[in-house]
C-alpha positions as CSV (number, residue, x, y, z in Angstrom):
1,M,-51.0,-68.6,-4.6
2,N,-54.7,-69.5,-4.2
3,N,-54.3,-72.9,-2.6
4,V,-56.2,-72.4,0.7
5,H,-55.0,-75.6,2.3
6,L,-51.3,-74.8,1.5
7,L,-51.7,-71.4,3.0
8,R,-53.1,-72.8,6.2
9,I,-50.4,-75.4,6.4
10,G,-47.8,-72.7,5.9
11,A,-49.5,-70.6,8.7
12,A,-49.4,-73.6,11.1
13,A,-45.8,-74.4,10.2
14,A,-44.7,-70.8,10.8
15,V,-46.1,-70.6,14.3
16,S,-45.0,-74.2,15.2
17,G,-41.5,-73.6,13.8
18,A,-41.1,-70.4,15.7
19,A,-42.3,-72.1,18.9
20,A,-40.0,-75.1,18.4
21,Q,-36.9,-73.0,17.9
22,L,-37.7,-70.7,20.8
23,V,-38.2,-73.7,23.2
24,A,-35.0,-75.4,21.9
25,S,-33.0,-72.2,22.4
26,V,-34.3,-71.8,26.0
27,L,-33.6,-75.4,26.9
28,E,-30.1,-75.5,25.3
29,V,-27.3,-75.7,27.9
30,D,-24.1,-73.7,27.6
31,A,-21.4,-76.0,26.3
32,S,-18.9,-73.3,25.2
33,G,-15.6,-72.5,26.7
34,D,-13.0,-75.0,28.0
35,P,-13.4,-78.4,26.2
36,A,-12.8,-80.3,29.5
37,K,-15.7,-78.6,31.1
38,A,-17.9,-78.6,28.0
39,V,-17.6,-82.4,27.6
40,R,-18.8,-83.0,31.1
41,V,-21.7,-80.6,30.6
42,V,-22.8,-82.4,27.4
43,A,-22.3,-85.9,29.0
44,N,-24.5,-85.0,32.0
45,T,-27.3,-83.4,29.9
46,G,-30.0,-86.1,29.4
47,F,-32.1,-83.9,27.1
48,W,-29.3,-83.0,24.7
49,N,-30.4,-85.0,21.7
50,G,-34.1,-84.2,22.4
51,D,-33.2,-80.5,22.2
52,R,-31.3,-81.1,19.0
53,L,-34.4,-82.9,17.5
54,L,-36.6,-80.0,18.5
55,D,-34.2,-77.5,16.9
56,L,-34.2,-79.6,13.7
57,L,-38.0,-79.7,13.5
58,G,-38.0,-75.9,14.0
59,V,-35.6,-75.4,11.1
60,L,-37.5,-77.7,8.8
61,L,-40.9,-76.1,9.6
62,T,-39.4,-72.6,9.2
63,V,-38.1,-73.3,5.8
64,G,-41.4,-74.8,4.7
65,A,-43.4,-71.9,6.1
66,L,-41.2,-69.2,4.6
67,T,-41.4,-71.0,1.2
68,V,-45.2,-70.5,1.3
69,V,-44.6,-66.9,2.4
70,G,-42.6,-66.3,-0.7
71,R,-45.2,-68.0,-3.0
72,A,-48.0,-65.9,-1.6
73,F,-46.5,-62.7,-3.0
74,A,-48.5,-61.0,-5.8
75,E,-46.9,-61.0,-9.3
76,G,-44.6,-58.1,-9.9
77,R,-41.4,-56.7,-8.4
78,E,-42.1,-58.2,-5.0
79,T,-42.2,-61.7,-6.6
80,E,-38.8,-61.2,-8.3
81,W,-37.2,-60.2,-5.0
82,A,-38.8,-63.1,-3.2
83,R,-37.4,-65.5,-5.8
84,A,-34.0,-64.0,-5.4
85,A,-34.2,-64.6,-1.6
86,Q,-35.3,-68.2,-1.9
87,P,-31.9,-69.8,-2.5
88,F,-30.5,-68.2,0.7
89,L,-33.5,-69.7,2.6
90,V,-32.6,-73.2,1.3
91,L,-28.9,-72.6,2.2
92,M,-29.8,-71.5,5.7
93,G,-31.9,-74.6,6.2
94,A,-29.2,-76.9,4.9
95,L,-26.5,-75.3,7.1
96,G,-28.7,-75.1,10.1
97,A,-29.6,-78.8,9.8
98,G,-26.0,-79.7,9.4
99,A,-25.1,-77.7,12.5
100,V,-27.8,-79.6,14.5
101,F,-26.5,-82.9,13.3
102,A,-23.0,-81.9,14.3
103,G,-24.2,-80.9,17.7
104,A,-25.9,-84.2,18.1
105,N,-22.6,-86.0,17.4
106,T,-21.0,-84.2,20.3
107,K,-23.3,-86.1,22.7
108,E,-22.1,-89.4,21.4
109,L,-18.5,-88.3,21.7
110,A,-19.0,-87.0,25.3
111,D,-20.6,-90.3,26.4
112,A,-17.7,-92.1,24.8
113,W,-15.2,-89.9,26.6
114,V,-16.9,-90.8,29.9
115,D,-16.5,-94.5,29.3
116,A,-13.0,-94.3,27.8
117,A,-9.8,-95.4,29.5
118,P,-7.7,-92.6,31.0
119,K,-5.1,-92.9,28.3
120,A,-7.8,-92.6,25.5
121,K,-9.6,-89.6,27.0
122,P,-7.4,-86.9,25.5
123,S,-8.1,-88.3,22.0
124,Y,-11.9,-88.3,22.6
125,L,-11.7,-84.8,24.0
126,A,-9.8,-83.6,20.9
127,I,-12.5,-85.1,18.6
128,F,-15.2,-83.7,20.8
129,D,-13.8,-80.2,20.5
130,A,-13.4,-80.5,16.7
131,S,-17.0,-81.6,16.4
132,R,-18.2,-78.7,18.5
133,N,-16.2,-76.2,16.4
134,A,-17.7,-77.7,13.2
135,A,-21.2,-77.1,14.6
136,D,-20.2,-73.5,15.4
137,D,-18.9,-73.0,11.9
138,L,-22.1,-74.3,10.3
139,F,-24.2,-72.1,12.5
140,F,-22.0,-69.1,11.4
141,G,-22.8,-69.9,7.8
142,A,-26.5,-70.5,8.6
143,F,-26.9,-67.1,10.3
144,L,-25.0,-65.4,7.4
145,A,-27.4,-67.0,4.9
146,L,-30.4,-66.0,7.1
147,G,-29.2,-62.4,7.2
148,I,-29.0,-62.2,3.4
149,Y,-32.4,-63.8,3.0
150,L,-34.0,-61.4,5.4
151,A,-32.5,-58.4,3.6
152,L,-33.9,-59.5,0.3
153,L,-37.2,-60.4,1.9
154,A,-37.4,-56.9,3.3
155,V,-37.1,-55.4,-0.2
156,A,-39.8,-57.8,-1.5
157,I,-42.2,-56.9,1.3
158,L,-41.7,-53.1,0.9
159,A,-42.1,-53.4,-2.9
160,G,-45.6,-54.8,-2.7
161,R,-48.8,-54.9,-0.6
162,T,-49.1,-58.6,0.2
163,Y,-47.7,-58.1,3.7
164,A,-47.7,-55.2,6.2
165,R,-44.9,-52.7,5.7
166,W,-43.8,-53.0,9.3
167,L,-42.9,-56.6,8.5
168,G,-40.5,-55.3,5.8
169,W,-38.8,-52.9,8.2
170,A,-38.6,-55.6,10.9
171,S,-37.0,-57.9,8.4
172,A,-34.5,-55.2,7.5
173,A,-33.7,-54.6,11.1
174,S,-33.3,-58.3,11.8
175,A,-31.0,-58.7,8.8
176,A,-28.8,-55.8,10.0
177,L,-28.5,-57.3,13.5
178,V,-27.8,-60.9,12.3
179,L,-25.3,-59.9,9.6
180,S,-23.4,-57.4,11.7
181,G,-23.4,-59.6,14.8
182,D,-22.4,-62.7,12.9
183,L,-19.4,-60.9,11.2
184,L,-18.3,-59.0,14.2
185,E,-18.3,-62.1,16.3
186,L,-15.1,-63.1,14.5
187,V,-13.3,-60.3,16.5
188,V,-15.7,-59.5,19.4
189,A,-17.3,-62.4,21.2
190,D,-20.0,-60.3,22.7
191,A,-21.3,-59.4,19.2
192,F,-23.3,-62.6,19.4
193,L,-25.8,-60.7,21.4
194,A,-26.7,-58.8,18.2
195,V,-27.3,-62.1,16.5
196,L,-29.5,-63.2,19.3
197,A,-31.5,-60.0,19.2
198,G,-32.0,-60.3,15.4
199,F,-33.0,-64.0,15.8
200,V,-35.6,-63.2,18.4
201,L,-37.0,-60.5,16.1
202,F,-37.0,-63.1,13.3
203,L,-39.1,-65.5,15.4
204,A,-41.6,-62.7,16.1
205,M,-41.8,-62.0,12.4
206,L,-42.4,-65.7,11.7
207,I,-45.4,-65.8,14.0
208,A,-46.7,-62.6,12.3
209,F,-46.3,-64.3,8.9
210,G,-48.3,-67.3,10.2
211,V,-51.2,-65.0,11.2
212,R,-51.1,-63.2,7.8
213,L,-51.1,-66.5,5.9
214,W,-54.1,-67.7,7.8
215,R,-55.9,-64.5,7.0
216,L,-54.9,-64.8,3.3
217,A,-56.3,-68.3,3.3
218,G,-59.6,-67.0,4.7
219,S,-59.9,-64.2,2.1
220,R,-58.9,-66.3,-0.9
221,G,-61.1,-69.2,0.2
222,R,-64.3,-67.2,-0.3
223,A,-65.6,-68.4,-3.7
224,P,-67.0,-65.7,-6.0
225,A,-70.6,-65.7,-7.2
226,S,-71.1,-68.6,-9.7
227,P,-71.7,-67.4,-13.3
228,M,-74.8,-68.6,-15.2
229,R,-74.7,-67.1,-18.6
230,T,-72.5,-64.8,-20.7
231,T,-74.2,-62.4,-23.1
232,G,-72.3,-59.8,-25.1
233,G,-69.1,-60.2,-23.0
234,A,-71.0,-59.6,-19.7
235,T,-71.4,-62.4,-17.1
236,T,-74.8,-62.8,-15.4
237,T,-74.7,-64.2,-11.8
238,R,-77.4,-65.9,-9.8
239,E,-77.6,-62.9,-7.5
240,Q,-78.4,-60.7,-10.5
241,V,-81.1,-63.0,-11.8
242,R,-82.9,-63.5,-8.5
243,P,-84.5,-60.0,-8.3
244,A,-85.7,-60.2,-11.9
245,T,-87.3,-63.6,-11.2
246,E,-89.0,-62.4,-8.1
247,G,-90.4,-59.4,-10.0
248,L,-91.8,-61.6,-12.8
249,A,-93.5,-63.8,-10.2
250,A,-95.1,-60.8,-8.6
251,L,-96.5,-59.5,-12.0
252,E,-97.9,-62.9,-12.8
253,G,-99.7,-62.9,-9.4
254,Q,-101.3,-59.5,-10.1
255,S,-102.5,-60.6,-13.6
256,K,-104.3,-63.5,-12.0
C-alpha cells in the first residue's frame, strides 16, 4: 500500500481505537453475579450507555486500523497469511459490536425493572439476565475470533519484514493468552484473567502498529527524483543533469 493518507488514517485509528477501548474497560462497572444485584447496578449507572458507545467506537476503529495494517504488508508469504487472518478480524468486529448492543439493551431493561410493578419485576429480571448472558456469549465468540486472528497475524509478521519481529512474538503471546483463557473460562472462572492480560497486550500492540503505520506513511510519501529522459533503457534525472549543465556553463565562461 502506497496511499499515504490511508496509512495516516490507519495510524490515527489504531491509537484512537486502543485508547477508546482502554477507557471503556476502565470505566465499565461490574454487573456480573447475582441478577438481582446486577440489575440495580446497571440501573444506577448513569454512564452505562456512554461507556457502551465508547466501546463500540473502539471496536470499529480497531477493525479499520488493522485492515490497513494487513494491507500494508509487502507482497509474498506475509500477504497470504494476512489475507487468511482478515475474515477473523471482521468476525471479531461483528461479534464485538453485537455484544456491545446487547449490553446497551440491559440498561433499558434495568430501567424498566425499576419502574415496573412488583408483580412484573420477576419477568423483567429474567429478561435482563437473558440479555446479559447473550452479551457474555457474544464476547466469548469475539475473543475466540480475536485469538485466531492474532495467531495468523503473528505468522504474517514473522514471515516478512514490514513490521518488527517483536510485534509478531507479542501477537503470538496475546493469541495464546486470549485463546487459552477464553476456552478455560468455561470451566474455571478465574481464567478470564488470562484473557484480560492478552487483551491488554493486544492494545499495546495496536498502539505500536499505529506508530509503524505513521512511519510507513512518511517513508512512502517521499517522492523519488523526477525522470526527464530515457535513453537506451536508462533514466536520466534532474539531479544527474544539473552537474553537467553547471560544468558546461563554466566552460563557456572560460572561452569568453
